[in-house]
N, C-alpha and C positions, 0 to 999 in steps of 0.2 A: 130343275133340281128334283132329285128323287125324294120320296116321302121321308125316309129316315134322316138324311142330311137336313131336310127342311124342318123336321121336328127338333133336331139339335140347334138349328139356327133360331127357332122360336125360344128355346131355353136360353141360348146365348143372349138374346135380347132382354130376357128377364134379369140378367145380371146387373143391369143398371139400377135395379131396386136395392141391391145389396142385401144385408140381413135386417129384418124388421121383426124382432121378437114379439110374440103375442099369439093368442089362440083364437081370436075372433074370426079372422079370415079363414084359417084352415078348418075351424069348426064349422063354419057355414059351407065351405067347399065340400067337406065330408058329408054333411047333412044332405047337400044336393046330390051327392053320389049314392045316397042310401045307406050311409054309415058302414062302409066296408071295414072300418077299424074294429067293429064289434063282432066280427065273424070268426075271430081266431083268438085263442089265448096266447100270451107272449111273455118274454123276458125282456125287460127294458134296461139298457146299459148306458151309463154316462161315466164321466171321469175326465181328468186332464190328460191322461195318456193311458194306453192299454185297452181302451174300450172296444176298439175294433177287433183286437185279438181275442178278448173275452167273448165277444159276440160270436166270432167265428168258431171258437171251441164249442160253445153251447149249441150252435146250429149243426155242427158236424156230428155231435153226439146224438142230438134229437133225430137227425136223419137216420143214423145208424140204429136208433131204437124203433124205426118203422114209422115215425111221424113224417107227414108231408110238410117240410119245414121251409118257411120263408126267412130270408136274411136281408135286412135293410141296413146298409152301412154307407159311410162316406168319409173322405172323398174317394175318388177312383184313381187308378194309375194310367190305364191305357184306353179304357172304354167306359162311357157312361153306364153301359148295361151291367157293369160289375156291381153297381150299387144295389141292384134288386135281383135277388137270386132265389130259386126254389130248388132245394136239394142239391145245392152246389152249382146249378146251371143258371147262368145269367139270363135275364129276360131277353127274349128274341127281339130282333129289329121290328118285326111285324107287330108284336105285342106292345113294344114301346110306342110305335106310331099310333096304333089303335087306342092305347091308354091315354096318351097325351091329347089326342083328338077328343076323347070323352071328357077329360078334365077341362080342356079349353072350352068345350061347348057349355058345360055346366058353369064354369067361371064367367063366361060371356053373358049367359042368361041372368046370373045373379047380379052382375054388374049393371046390366040394363034395367033390372027390377029394383035397383037400389039396395040390394041385400048384402053387398060387399062394400066396405068403406074404401077399398083400393084394389088394384090388381094383385093377384097372388105372386109371391116371389118365386125365384128358381127353386128354393128348397121346399116351399109349400107345395108347388106343383109336383115336385119329385116325390114328396111324402104321400100326397094323394094318389099318385100313380102307383107307388109301391103297395099301398093298402088295397087299392082297386085290383091290382094284379094278384095279390095274395087271395082275395076273394074269388077272382075268376079261376084261379088254379086250385081252389078248394084246399088251401093249406090247413093243416090241423094244429100247427104250432108255428110261432114266429119269434124271431129274435130281432129286436129293433135297437139300433144304435142312435143315441142322441146326436144332433148336429152340433149345437152350441148350448152349453149350460144345462137346462133341463126344465125348469119351471115354466118358461115361456117358449120352449122349443116346440116346433110343429109336431114332433112325435109324441108330445105329452097329451095327445088326444086319446091315447090308448089307456086302458085300465089294466095294466099288467099285474098278474098275481105275484110276480117276482121282480124286484128292482135292484140294480147294482150300481154302486159308485166305486170305481176302480182305484183312483188316486186323486189327489188334489194338489195343484200348484197354481201360481199366478199366471193367468192366461186370459186373453180377450178381456182385459180389465176395463176397456172402454165400454163394453157391453155388460159384463157380469159384476163389475165393481172392483175397487182397488185392493181389497184385503182378502185373505184366505177365508175369513168368516163370510164375506159377501159371496164368494164363489161357492162355498159350501152350501149357503142358503139357496142359491140358484140351482145347484145340482141336486140337492135333496128335495127339490120341488117335484121330482118324479115320484116321491113317496105319496101314498094315498091310503085311506082307511081300507082295511081288508087285505093289504099287500104285505109281503115279507121283504126284508131288505138285507143286502150284503154290502159291507164297506171294506175297502182294502186299506193299504198302508197310507194313512193320512196324517199330516202334522196336527199339533195340539189344538189350536183354536178352530181349525177346520173340522176336526173330528168331534169336538164339543158341539158345534153347530149341527152337524149331521145327527148326532145322538139326541140333541134337544128336539129337532124336528121330527125324528122318528118317534120319540116318546109322546110328543104332542098329538100325533096322529094315531098312536097305538100300533105302530109298525114294529113287530119283533125284528131285531137287528142282529145279524151274525157279523162279528167283527174279526178282521184279520189278526192273527196272533193270539186271539183269545178263543174264538169259536171255530175259526178256520185255520188249521195248522199244517204247514208244510213240514212233514216229519223227516223226509229224506229226499235228496236230489243228487243224481249221478249223471255225469256226462258220458255219452257213448259216441261211437263213430258216426251215427246217423242222427244225433240229436241228444235228447236227455230223458231221464226217467225220474218220476216223482212218486212219493207216497203222500197222500192227503187225508187228513182226518177232519170230519165235520161233526157237529153234535149228534148226527143220526147214523153215520156210516164211516167206515175206514176203507180207503181206496188205495191198495198197494200196487206198485209197479205199473203206473200209467206211462206209456212211452209216446213221445211225439217228436217230430223232426225239427221244430223251431228251436233256435239258439238263443242263449242269453238267460241270466238269472231272472230278468224281468218277465220273461215268458213263463217261467215256473210260477211266479207270483200270479200272473194272469190265468194260468191253467188251474191253480188252486181256487181262485175266485169263481171260475166257470164251474168247477166241481160243486162248490157250495150253492151256486145259483141253480144248478140242475137238481141237486138234492132237494132244495126248497120247491122247485117246480114240480118234482114228483110228488112231494107232500101235498102241494096245492091241488093236484089232479087226483090224489088218492091212490096213485100207482107209482112206486119207485122206478126210476130209470134203471134198466138192467145194467149190471156191472159190465157185461160183455159189450153193451153199447158204448160205455165209457172207453173201453179199451180200443174198440174198432174206430170210434169217432176221433179219438186222440191220435191214433196212428195215421188217419187220413187227413189230419189238420194241415192246412196250407195257408200262408198269409204272405203273399209276395211283397217284396220291398221292405221287409222288416228283418234286419240283420240277415239278409239272404246271401248265401255264398254263391257267386256266379262262376267262379273257377277256383281251382286249387293250386295251379302252377302258372303264375304266382297266385297266392290267395287274393281274391278280389271280392269285396263285400259291398252291398248297397243297403242303405237304411234311410228311412224317412224322418229321422230325428230332426226337430226344428225348434227345440227349446234347450236352455242350458242344462236342465236336469236330465232330459232325455239323452243329450249328448254325453253327459257324465255316465249314465247307465250304459250307453253304447260302448264307451271306452273301457269300462270295467269288464263288459262281456268279451270284448276282443282280447283284452289282456289275459282273461281266463282261458280263451281258446288258443292263444299264442303266448304262453308265459316266457318271459326272459328275452323277447326280441327287443333290441335297443331301438328307441324312437328314431335314431338317426337313419334307420333302414326303411321306415314307413312313410307313406304319402297319403295325404287327405285331399280328395277332389271335392270341391265345395262350390255350391251356388244356392242362393236362398232368395226369398221375397223381401220386399222393402220393410215390412213390419216386424221382422225378426230381430232379436237381441243379439246381433252378430258378434259383438265383442265378447260377451259372456259365453256364447256358444264356442267361439274360437279359443277362449281360455281353456275350456274343457278338452277340446280336440287337440290342442297343442301338447297335452300330456301324452298323447299317443304317437305323434309324428313330428319330425323336424321340418318336413316339406309340405307346403300348401300349394295346390294348383287351383286357381280360380277360373270357373267357367260361367259364361252368361247363360241364362235360361231363355226359353222362347216366350215366356210370359211377359206381357206389358208391365206386370207388377214386380218383375225381377229387380233385385237390388243391383245397382250399377257395379260392375266389377271393380271400378276405381275405389268405391267405398269399402268393398270387402278387402281389397289390397291394403288400403289404409288401416283397416281394423286388424289385419294380420301382422303388421309391422310390430316388432318387439315381442311377438308371440311365437313366430316361426323363424328359423334360421334361413330358410330359403323359400321364396315366394315366386310363383310363376303364373303368368296370365295366358289363358288359351282363347282362341277366337271362337271356339265352339266345343261341343262335347267330344267329338271324335279326336280333335287335337288334345283336349284335356286328358282323355284316357291314355293317349299315346305318351304325353308328357309324364303322366302319373306312373305308367309302367317303366318308362326310361329312368325315372328318379328312384326306383326301388333299390334297396340293397339286396344282397344274395338271399336273405331269408325274410325280406320285408313283406308287408301287406299293404294293399291299396284299398282305401275306404272311400266310397262316394256317398256323401250325405249332405243334408241341408234342408230337406223337406220333401213333400210328395212330388212337387214338380220335377226336381232333379231325379228322384227315384224313378218316376215314370219315364223320363227321357233315357235314363241308363238302361232300364228294362226294355224299352222300345228298340234301342240300338242293339242290345245283347240278343234279343229274340228275333230281330228282323221284322218286327210288327210295327207298322207306322201307327202313331197315336191318332185318334179321331180328331178331326178339326170341325169346329173350333174346340179348343181345350176347355173342359169344364171341371178341371180338377179342384179348383178353389175359387168359387164365385164371389166370395165376400168382397164388396167394395169395387167390383170390376165394372168399369164404365161400359156402356153399350157400345157394340161395334157398329159399324156401318149402319146402313139404313134398313137392314133386314128386320130389325126389331119392330119398327112401325108397321111394316108390311105384314108381319106374322102374328102379332098379338091380337087377342080378341077385341072386336069393335065395341066401343062403349059410347053412350050419349055424351059423356063429358070426359075430357082427357084427364088422366091421373098420372102424374109424373112419379 
């Protein structure tokens, strides 16, 4: 096996550990690596949705401003290397292999010396790799997206001068807690003394908790709708244009190619974060960098138009609220098209609220095409079919994605649109088929709770004196 697939196989083996929130292991691992997380200033982004888009906007603008900019995001669509980028370029295969080897050596030594309570997880190794890579590439600024929550997330080892909470909704309640207040508490755990904060459109008790934690730590907080204002939004043939006002600047006419009202919200939060970042560094980000960075912004698989005749969109929405926002965006782009002409191509993982998601999507289309996913965590099509009954007038089942797309196209009316959605897995498979780029195997799009595959895990993980399951 070549070195790069072998590195992926090692990461695949770590999926058996699932998510284990806490900073002890990642803290020790980064100390063993010489604290690479302390070598660059950063913007730290969390939220229930939109955090990847906000992080991408910020990174694009900072690169346009002349910073050597690292971006750490998750999950990925086609390649693990998408998660770790410098100035828009994914980490190379060679750097991935070298970095993982370094992290494994350090982890192995710490385990043998009794300085780690357990083996690091997939996300902890990936976080350590990202920070190590940013130091190696001498980044001068980084944008870091939280994995889950914030307070106990592996990325919360950085001391970012700017912290962002994009939105709040009920998600990962088994890890973050059952209420919005619980989730807000976990996400605002990225606040720390000396930082500035930005918070987006958040419901009542969640916003109260965010503001309480910011006040307790002395974190000045810019709030959506009060301090961060979207003064104008216009649709154009290639995207949209916004005017954004923050407490320190007015940014008129920012154009970007991403679609949907939710991306205008994300863009405004990114503007606020960048204004605060400039203030923290003592030098405002040039307005020209905003314009150039926004025009270059790309975020595949998020309301991405793959074709115009017929209109075919893909989106990674996987919660009821994100599905609701997606439907609003498509109805804005295609006003007046009767739902009888539209088709939804759908597949999701077992842990999704499929009935509530399909409730929202059924307001867009009469026809549902269900496709299985390649993931072992895929929700069985029979369950999705059952959930779709009474919500869609016509429901079809496909043997695989190619047949699903064909059935979807065949079911369209003369002016209808085809939407593929349900999560990152389906979005990745659709983009893989559309671009003719096979996804990397094994798939590492969503490692949470994934059991170990085959016996490669035991062969490739660092040796320790005692087995740690």
